[in-house]
C-alpha positions in Angstrom: 9.2 -8.7 28.3 6.6 -9.1 31.1 4.2 -6.9 29.1 4.7 -9.1 26.0 4.0 -12.3 27.9 0.9 -10.7 29.6 -0.3 -9.6 26.1 -0.1 -13.2 24.8 -1.8 -14.9 27.7 -5.6 -15.0 26.9 -8.4 -16.6 28.8 -9.9 -18.6 26.0 -9.0 -20.1 22.6 -10.7 -17.3 20.6 -8.9 -14.6 22.5 -5.6 -16.5 22.1 -6.2 -16.8 18.3 -7.1 -13.1 18.0 -3.8 -12.3 19.8 -1.9 -14.6 17.5 -3.4 -13.1 14.4 -2.7 -9.6 15.6 0.9 -10.6 16.2 1.1 -12.3 12.8 -0.2 -9.1 11.1 2.4 -7.0 12.9 5.2 -9.4 11.9 3.9 -9.5 8.3 3.8 -5.8 8.2 7.4 -5.5 9.4 8.6 -8.1 7.0 6.8 -6.4 4.1 8.4 -3.1 5.1 11.9 -4.7 5.0 11.3 -6.1 1.5 10.0 -2.7 0.3 13.1 -0.9 1.9 15.4 -3.4 0.2 13.8 -2.7 -3.2 14.0 1.1 -2.5 17.7 0.8 -1.4 18.6 -1.2 -4.5 17.1 1.5 -6.8 18.0 4.7 -5.0 14.5 5.4 -3.8 13.5 7.0 -0.5 10.4 6.1 1.6 8.2 8.7 -0.1 9.3 7.5 -3.6 8.3 4.0 -2.6 5.0 5.1 -1.2 4.3 6.9 -4.5 5.1 3.9 -6.5 2.8 1.8 -4.4 0.0 4.3 -4.8 0.5 4.3 -8.6 0.5 0.5 -8.6 -2.6 0.2 -6.4 -4.5 2.7 -8.5 -3.6 0.8 -11.7 -4.6 -2.5 -10.1 -8.2 -1.2 -9.4 -8.4 0.4 -12.9 -8.5 3.9 -11.6 -5.1 5.6 -12.4 -4.0 8.1 -9.9 -3.6 11.8 -10.7 -0.8 14.0 -9.3 -3.4 15.7 -7.1 -4.7 12.5 -5.6 -1.1 11.3 -5.1 -0.4 14.5 -3.2 -3.5 14.0 -1.0 -2.6 10.3 -0.4 1.0 11.2 0.6 0.1 14.4 2.3 2.4 16.5 0.1 2.1 20.0 -1.3 1.6 20.5 -5.0 5.3 21.5 -5.5 6.5 18.5 -3.6 4.4 16.2 -5.7 5.7 17.7 -8.9 9.3 17.3 -7.7 8.6 13.7 -6.6 7.0 12.8 -10.0 9.8 14.5 -11.9 12.4 12.5 -10.0 10.5 9.2 -10.5 10.0 10.0 -14.2 13.7 10.8 -14.7 14.6 7.5 -13.1 12.2 5.6 -15.4 9.8 4.5 -12.7 6.7 6.4 -13.7 5.3 8.2 -16.7 2.7 10.9 -17.2 -0.2 10.1 -19.5 -2.7 12.7 -20.6 -6.4 11.7 -20.3 -7.8 11.2 -23.8 -11.1 12.7 -22.8 -9.7 15.8 -21.1 -6.1 16.7 -22.1 -5.7 18.9 -19.0 -5.9 15.8 -16.8 -2.7 13.8 -16.2 -2.6 10.2 -15.0 0.5 8.6 -13.4 1.4 5.1 -14.6 4.2 2.7 -13.9 6.8 3.1 -16.8 8.0 0.0 -18.6 11.5 0.3 -17.1 10.2 0.7 -13.6 7.7 -2.1 -14.0 10.5 -4.4 -15.2 12.7 -3.5 -12.2 9.7 -4.2 -9.8 8.8 -7.4 -11.6 12.3 -8.8 -11.5 12.6 -8.0 -7.8 9.1 -9.0 -6.6 8.3 -12.0 -8.9 10.1 -14.5 -6.5 7.9 -13.1 -3.7 4.8 -13.5 -6.0 5.7 -17.2 -6.5 6.0 -17.7 -2.8 2.7 -16.0 -2.2 1.1 -18.2 -4.9 2.5 -21.3 -3.2 1.0 -20.3 0.2 -2.4 -19.5 -1.3 -2.5 -22.8 -3.2 -2.9 -24.5 0.2 -6.2 -22.8 0.8 -9.6 -23.5 -0.7 -11.6 -20.9 -2.6 -13.9 -20.5 0.4 -11.0 -20.0 2.8 -9.4 -17.5 0.5 -12.7 -15.6 0.4 -12.7 -15.4 4.2 -9.1 -14.3 4.2 -9.8 -11.6 1.6 -12.8 -10.3 3.5 -10.7 -10.2 6.7 -7.8 -8.4 5.0 -10.1 -5.9 3.3 -11.8 -5.1 6.6 -8.4 -4.8 8.4 -7.1 -2.4 5.8 -10.3 -0.3 6.2 -9.9 -0.4 9.9 -6.3 0.7 9.7 -7.2 3.5 7.4 -9.9 4.7 9.8 -7.4 4.6 12.6 -4.8 6.5 10.5 -7.4 9.2 9.8 -8.3 9.4 13.5 -4.6 9.9 14.4 -4.3 12.6 11.7 -7.4 14.3 13.0 -6.0 14.2 16.6 -2.9 15.9 15.4 -5.0 18.6 13.8 -4.3 17.6 10.2 -7.1 18.5 7.8 -9.4 15.6 6.8 -8.5 13.8 3.6 -11.1 13.2 0.9 -11.7 9.7 -0.3 -8.3 9.6 -2.1 -7.2 6.7 0.0 -9.7 4.3 -1.4 -10.0 2.9 -4.9 -12.8 1.2 -6.8 -15.8 0.0 -4.7 -14.4 1.8 -1.6 -11.4 -0.6 -1.4 -8.5 0.9 0.3 -5.4 1.5 -1.7 -3.0 2.4 1.0 
């Protein structure tokens, strides 16, 4: 506990605010993980399944559907493991495979209607809460928050990559970013 109180004691207001924001980010992250785990538990998903669904969702949101290969890179899974993962999620109605109309050899992963409905029914109340919170901020404030969060996600991704490199993992290609270099995981 002494380390925690020492961590919170800062010399000036800016340092105190930075410490509080850092603590808020940690608490938000933990709460978001709990919500994700609750969704996964309700629908018989494991942590990797949930990570895969988030990757599919993130890719669709930026208009760049994810391929099985990119999913494997993002989740650090072998080709065989990705195939088993996708097969499992497809059987459960969470994802579907769509062939690229320009190149029939290429497959995109998309949220299936059944899986999207399960996610929507679970996460819509959270979406309404989020909307209520954001309604209390001006457009200019939201722009600052968005820039901050985007930069924090990039920073976290860079740190993750540094940790992977320190463990001797091979470098990942830019599979962890979406359109305009925005991180997607």
